[in-house]
Each structure stands twice: as C-alpha cells, then as structure tokens.
C-alpha positions as a Markdown table, in Angstrom:
| # | Residue | x | y | z |
|---|---|---|---|---|
| 1 | Unk | -0.2 | 0.1 | 0.0 |
| 2 | Unk | 1.5 | 3.3 | -1.0 |
| 3 | Unk | 0.1 | 6.9 | 0.4 |
| 4 | Unk | 0.7 | 10.0 | -1.2 |
| 5 | Unk | -0.5 | 13.6 | -0.7 |
| 6 | Unk | -0.6 | 15.7 | -4.0 |
| 7 | Unk | -2.6 | 19.0 | -4.4 |
| 8 | Unk | -4.9 | 18.6 | -1.5 |
| 9 | Unk | -5.8 | 15.0 | -2.2 |
| 10 | Unk | -4.7 | 11.6 | 0.0 |
| 11 | Unk | -4.1 | 8.9 | -2.6 |
| 12 | Unk | -4.1 | 5.6 | -1.4 |
| 13 | Unk | -2.8 | 3.2 | -3.8 |
| 14 | Unk | -3.3 | -0.6 | -3.1 |
| 15 | Unk | -1.0 | -3.5 | -4.4 |
| 16 | Unk | -2.7 | -6.1 | -6.7 |
| 17 | Unk | -2.7 | -8.7 | -3.9 |
| 18 | Unk | -4.4 | -6.0 | -1.4 |
| 19 | Unk | -7.1 | -5.8 | -4.2 |
| 20 | Unk | -7.3 | -9.4 | -4.5 |
| 21 | Unk | -7.9 | -9.9 | -0.6 |
| 22 | Unk | -10.3 | -6.8 | -0.3 |
| 23 | Unk | -12.3 | -8.0 | -3.4 |
| 24 | Unk | -12.1 | -4.6 | -4.9 |
| 25 | Unk | -11.5 | -3.3 | -8.4 |
| 26 | Unk | -10.4 | 0.0 | -6.8 |
| 27 | Unk | -6.7 | 0.5 | -7.2 |
| 28 | Unk | -6.6 | 4.0 | -5.8 |
| 29 | Unk | -8.6 | 5.9 | -3.4 |
| 30 | Unk | -8.6 | 9.7 | -4.0 |
| 31 | Unk | -9.7 | 11.7 | -0.8 |
| 32 | Unk | -9.6 | 15.6 | -0.8 |
| 33 | Unk | -8.0 | 16.3 | 2.7 |
| 34 | Unk | -11.0 | 18.6 | 3.5 |
| 35 | Unk | -13.2 | 15.4 | 3.9 |
| 36 | Unk | -10.9 | 13.8 | 6.3 |
| 37 | Unk | -12.7 | 14.7 | 9.6 |
| 38 | Unk | -10.1 | 12.7 | 11.9 |
| 39 | Unk | -7.3 | 10.5 | 11.6 |
| 40 | Unk | -6.3 | 8.5 | 14.5 |
| 41 | Unk | -4.1 | 5.4 | 15.4 |
| 42 | Unk | -6.9 | 4.3 | 17.9 |
| 43 | Unk | -7.8 | 0.6 | 17.7 |
| 44 | Unk | -11.2 | 0.6 | 15.7 |
| 45 | Unk | -14.1 | -1.1 | 17.4 |
| 46 | Unk | -15.3 | -4.1 | 15.4 |
| 47 | Unk | -17.9 | -6.8 | 16.3 |
| 48 | Unk | -19.9 | -9.7 | 14.7 |
| 49 | Unk | -22.7 | -7.7 | 13.7 |
| 50 | Unk | -20.8 | -6.3 | 10.7 |
| 51 | Unk | -21.7 | -7.3 | 7.4 |
| 52 | Unk | -18.9 | -8.1 | 4.9 |
| 53 | Unk | -19.8 | -7.3 | 1.4 |
| 54 | Unk | -17.3 | -8.3 | -0.2 |
| 55 | Unk | -14.2 | -9.0 | 1.6 |
| 56 | Unk | -12.1 | -11.3 | 3.2 |
| 57 | Unk | -11.6 | -12.0 | 7.0 |
| 58 | Unk | -9.4 | -14.7 | 8.7 |
| 59 | Unk | -9.3 | -13.9 | 12.6 |
| 60 | Unk | -6.0 | -12.6 | 13.7 |
| 61 | Unk | -4.6 | -12.6 | 10.0 |
| 62 | Unk | -6.6 | -10.2 | 7.9 |
| 63 | Unk | -9.6 | -8.1 | 7.5 |
| 64 | Unk | -10.1 | -6.7 | 4.1 |
| 65 | Unk | -12.9 | -5.2 | 2.0 |
| 66 | Unk | -16.0 | -3.3 | 2.4 |
| 67 | Unk | -17.9 | -3.8 | 5.6 |
| 68 | Unk | -21.1 | -2.2 | 6.5 |
| 69 | Unk | -21.3 | -1.2 | 10.5 |
| 70 | Unk | -23.6 | 0.8 | 12.8 |
| 71 | Unk | -21.2 | 3.8 | 11.5 |
| 72 | Unk | -22.0 | 3.2 | 7.7 |
| 73 | Unk | -20.2 | 1.8 | 4.9 |
| 74 | Unk | -16.3 | 1.2 | 5.8 |
| 75 | Unk | -13.3 | 0.0 | 3.9 |
| 76 | Unk | -10.6 | -2.3 | 6.1 |
| 77 | Unk | -7.3 | -3.6 | 5.1 |
| 78 | Unk | -5.8 | -4.8 | 8.6 |
| 79 | Unk | -3.3 | -7.3 | 8.7 |
| 80 | Unk | -2.1 | -7.2 | 12.5 |
| 81 | Unk | -3.3 | -5.7 | 15.6 |
| 82 | Unk | -1.3 | -2.8 | 15.6 |
| 83 | Unk | -0.2 | 0.1 | 13.7 |
| 84 | Unk | -3.8 | 1.1 | 12.7 |
| 85 | Unk | -4.4 | 4.3 | 10.7 |
| 86 | Unk | -8.2 | 5.1 | 10.6 |
| 87 | Unk | -9.6 | 7.9 | 8.6 |
| 88 | Unk | -13.2 | 9.1 | 9.4 |
| 89 | Unk | -14.4 | 10.9 | 6.3 |
| 90 | Unk | -17.5 | 13.3 | 5.3 |
| 91 | Unk | -19.0 | 13.5 | 2.1 |
| 92 | Unk | -17.2 | 10.3 | 0.9 |
| 93 | Unk | -18.8 | 6.8 | -0.1 |
| 94 | Unk | -16.9 | 5.4 | 2.9 |
| 95 | Unk | -17.6 | 6.9 | 6.5 |
| 96 | Unk | -14.2 | 5.3 | 7.5 |
| 97 | Unk | -11.0 | 3.6 | 6.0 |
| 98 | Unk | -9.0 | 1.7 | 8.4 |
| 99 | Unk | -5.7 | 0.0 | 7.6 |
| 100 | Unk | -2.5 | -1.1 | 9.0 |
| 101 | Unk | 0.7 | 0.5 | 7.9 |
| 102 | Unk | 4.1 | 0.3 | 9.4 |
| 103 | Unk | 4.8 | 4.1 | 9.4 |
| 104 | Unk | 1.3 | 5.1 | 10.4 |
| 105 | Unk | 2.4 | 7.8 | 13.0 |
| 106 | Unk | 4.4 | 9.6 | 10.3 |
| 107 | Unk | 1.3 | 9.7 | 8.3 |
| 108 | Unk | -1.0 | 10.8 | 11.1 |
| 109 | Unk | 1.4 | 13.7 | 11.8 |
| 110 | Unk | 1.8 | 14.7 | 8.2 |
| 111 | Unk | -2.0 | 14.6 | 7.3 |
| 112 | Unk | -2.9 | 16.6 | 10.4 |
| 113 | Unk | 0.1 | 19.1 | 9.8 |
| 114 | Unk | -1.3 | 19.8 | 6.1 |
| 115 | Unk | -5.0 | 20.1 | 7.5 |
| 116 | Unk | -3.9 | 22.5 | 10.2 |
| 117 | Unk | -1.8 | 24.5 | 7.6 |
| 118 | Unk | -4.8 | 25.0 | 5.2 |
| 119 | Unk | -7.1 | 26.0 | 8.1 |
| 120 | Unk | -4.6 | 29.1 | 9.1 |
C-alpha cells in the first residue's frame, strides 16, 4: 500500500494482492483532505454484527474489504493488531477507511499538519 498527498488529495494506492484480498477493483482511493474529519491510530471497534460485502476475514490474520457497520460503509485492510491508521470521512462513499501501516504515526502527523496549515 502506498500513500501520497498531491494537491490537497490523499491517494491510497493498493497493491494487486491487496485488491485481491479486499475483493475490490479500486486500485486507488482519492480523498480530498477537506473530507478527512479525523485521523487516528486508535484501535477501531469491530464486532460480529458487521456485514462483509465483499471482503476477506481470517481472525488474527486479515480483515480486508467493504464492511457495513452501525457507522455506515467502511473499507478495511488490516493485517495485524497494531499500527492502525483510521480515516474518518465526510462526503465520501466510505464513512471510515481503516488499515495498518508500519509508518502510520508519520502519516497521522503529516495529514494533521497539512490540514492545520490549510485552516490557517
């Protein structure tokens, strides 16, 4: 998974195998930074009442794909129980995008810094 920020847009580009596990044809998510309400590394709540459609779930191994929860439509690509990067969105098809990333803290700081600069 590769992340880039270009012209006030966050680009999340999935590798081919990530697309396969997530059962998605979307290779790239383009999210305007103004549509990111909150970015965090908190462990997102997950429970049995979620509807996976489509996606992959192997407990303790991977949770990937589109999920429908009480919060709304979400996209997950989580492969371990740490290093979460959760984007809470507005005016987007997904309410949240959750994934794990080794350098998640760097991206949280970078996104928050750019958003803060834009507000000033």
